[in-house]
C-alpha positions in Angstrom: 82.9 104.7 95.0 85.4 107.4 94.1 83.8 110.4 92.5 83.5 110.2 88.6 84.4 106.3 88.2 81.7 103.6 87.1 81.6 100.1 88.2 78.8 99.1 85.5 81.0 96.9 83.3 80.2 99.4 80.7 81.5 103.0 80.9 85.0 104.0 80.0 86.9 105.2 83.0 89.7 106.4 81.9 89.8 110.2 82.2 88.1 110.0 85.8 91.0 107.6 86.8 93.4 110.0 85.5 91.7 112.9 87.5 91.1 110.8 90.4 94.8 110.2 90.3 95.8 113.8 90.1 93.8 114.9 92.8 95.3 112.3 95.2 97.6 113.1 97.9 100.3 111.2 99.9 98.7 109.1 102.0 95.4 109.1 100.6 93.4 105.8 100.3 91.2 105.0 97.1 88.3 102.6 97.6 86.7 100.7 94.8 83.8 98.8 95.6 83.1 95.6 93.4 82.1 96.1 90.0 84.1 96.0 86.5 85.9 99.4 85.6 86.3 99.5 82.4 89.0 101.5 80.5 89.1 101.3 76.5 92.4 103.2 77.0 95.9 103.2 79.5 95.5 105.6 82.0 98.4 108.0 83.1 101.3 106.2 84.7 101.6 106.7 88.4 105.2 107.8 88.5 105.8 109.9 91.4 102.6 109.0 93.4 103.8 107.8 96.6 102.0 106.1 100.1 98.5 105.5 98.1 96.6 102.3 99.0 94.3 101.3 96.3 91.6 99.5 98.0 88.9 97.1 96.2 86.4 94.4 97.6 86.9 90.5 97.6 85.3 88.1 95.4 81.5 86.8 96.2 81.7 83.2 94.9 85.5 82.3 94.8 85.9 83.6 91.1 88.1 86.8 91.3 86.5 88.2 88.4 83.3 89.1 90.8 85.4 91.1 93.2 86.9 94.7 92.5 87.9 94.3 88.6 89.9 96.9 86.5 89.3 95.7 83.0 91.3 97.0 80.2 89.5 96.6 76.8 92.3 98.2 74.7 94.8 96.3 72.2 98.4 96.5 71.0 101.9 95.8 72.4 101.7 98.4 75.2 100.8 98.8 79.1 97.6 98.9 80.8 98.8 100.2 84.1 102.1 101.9 84.4 103.6 102.1 87.6 106.7 103.9 86.8 109.4 105.1 89.5 107.2 105.5 92.6 107.0 103.9 95.9 105.0 103.1 98.9 102.1 102.0 96.7 99.7 99.4 98.3 97.0 97.0 96.5 94.4 95.5 98.0 91.8 92.9 96.3 92.3 94.7 92.9 91.7 92.0 90.1 93.8 93.9 86.6 91.9 92.2 83.6 92.1 92.3 80.0 89.4 91.0 77.3 91.3 91.9 73.4 92.9 88.8 72.0 94.6 91.9 70.3 96.1 93.3 73.4 99.9 91.5 73.7 101.3 94.1 76.0 102.4 94.1 79.7 99.1 94.8 82.1 100.9 96.2 84.9 104.2 97.4 84.4 106.7 97.8 87.3 109.9 98.7 85.3 112.0 101.6 85.9 112.1 102.4 89.4 108.8 100.9 90.9 110.0 99.8 94.4 108.7 99.2 98.3 105.2 98.6 97.2 102.9 95.7 97.8 99.8 93.5 96.4 97.6 91.4 98.5 95.0 89.0 97.7 95.1 90.5 93.7 94.7 89.2 90.5 96.4 89.6 87.4 94.2 88.1 84.3 91.1 86.1 84.9 90.3 82.7 83.5 88.5 84.3 80.6 91.2 86.5 79.7 92.6 85.4 76.2 96.0 84.2 77.3 97.9 86.8 74.6 99.7 89.2 77.1 102.9 89.2 77.1 103.4 89.8 80.5 100.9 89.9 83.7 103.5 92.1 85.3 107.3 93.4 84.8 109.9 94.1 87.1 112.7 95.6 85.3 114.9 97.8 87.9 111.8 96.9 90.1 113.5 96.3 93.6 111.8 95.5 97.0 108.0 94.7 96.2 105.8 92.1 97.8 103.0 90.0 96.0 101.0 88.0 98.9 98.2 85.8 98.2 98.2 87.0 94.5 97.1 85.2 91.1 98.7 85.1 87.8 96.7 83.9 85.2 95.9 84.0 81.5 99.1 85.2 79.4 102.3 84.1 78.0 104.6 84.6 81.4 103.3 85.9 84.5 105.9 87.8 85.7 109.3 89.2 84.2 112.4 90.6 85.9 115.6 91.4 84.4 119.5 89.6 85.0 121.0 92.4 83.5 124.2 94.0 85.2 123.0 97.2 86.3 119.3 96.7 86.0 119.1 96.3 90.2 115.5 94.6 89.8 116.6 93.0 93.1 114.5 91.7 96.4 111.1 91.1 95.2 109.0 88.5 97.1 106.0 86.0 96.3 104.1 84.4 99.2 101.4 82.3 98.5 101.1 82.8 94.8 99.2 81.0 92.6 100.2 80.6 88.6 97.8 79.0 85.8 96.7 78.5 82.4 99.8 80.6 80.8 101.4 79.8 77.6 105.3 80.1 78.1 106.2 80.2 81.5 105.7 81.5 85.0 108.4 83.7 85.8 111.1 85.0 83.0 114.8 86.0 83.8 113.9 86.5 88.0 117.7 87.9 88.1 118.9 90.3 90.1 119.3 89.7 93.7 117.4 88.1 96.6 114.2 87.4 94.7 111.9 85.0 97.0 108.9 82.5 96.1 107.3 81.0 99.3 104.5 78.8 99.3 103.6 79.4 95.5 101.7 76.9 93.5 102.9 76.6 89.9 100.1 74.8 87.2 101.9 73.0 84.0 101.7 75.3 81.1 99.0 75.0 78.3 99.4 72.2 76.9 100.6 70.2 80.0 104.2 71.3 80.2 105.8 71.8 83.4 107.8 75.1 83.1 107.7 77.5 86.4 111.0 79.3 85.4 112.7 79.5 82.3 116.8 78.9 81.7 117.7 82.6 82.1 118.1 82.4 86.0 120.4 84.2 87.8 123.5 81.9 89.4 124.0 82.8 92.8 127.0 84.6 93.9 128.9 85.5 97.0 126.1 83.2 99.1 127.2 82.3 102.6 
C-alpha cells in the first residue's frame, strides 16, 4: 500500500494521493492493493507526470467493484481524475467509480494533450454508480491512447472525442471493451482520425434503445 493511503472505504485519500504524485519520479510504479480508496474531492492533475504506472489488483468475484477502486464521493460538474498534458501513463486493473447522483461531470478527463498512454483491464463506473456523470472518459485533444479489456458503465455517455478542426483527437484505440448501462449513448463525437474499436460489445441503452455512436461521427476522408 502506497504510504499514507487507506483502502478502507472510509478515509479521504485526496491529500495523501496528491503527496504521492508530487513524490513520484518518472518511471515509478505505484501499487494499489485491492480495496476502496475514497476521494471526497478531486485530486491534483496528473499533467507533467510521465511514464508512471498505476497498478491495482483484479476483482475477487467477477465484480469490478471488488478489486482496486478509486471512488469519488464528491458532487458537481467538474472532473474526478484530470490527466492533463502528459504521456506514457499506464493504468492496470483500476476501477474509477463515483457514488453521488449530484455528480454530473467527467469521471476521467483526458482532454488537452493526454497521449501515448494505456488502460488495461480497468473499469469506468460500476453497476452501482448512479448514471449521472456526463462522460466517463473524455479525449478532446487526447491522442494515441489504448483501452484494452475495459468496462464502461453507468453514465450518460461513456466516451467523448471531438470532431472539430485542429483539436487533434486522433488514433485512440479500444480493444475488447464493454459498454453498458448508459443513458444517452456510448460514444459521443468519435472524431479526429483513425479511432479504432475492435471486438467491443455495446449493450442497449437504459430503456432499451440501441445507440452505440451518436450522429456526430466524422466522415472518413482520403481513404485508400
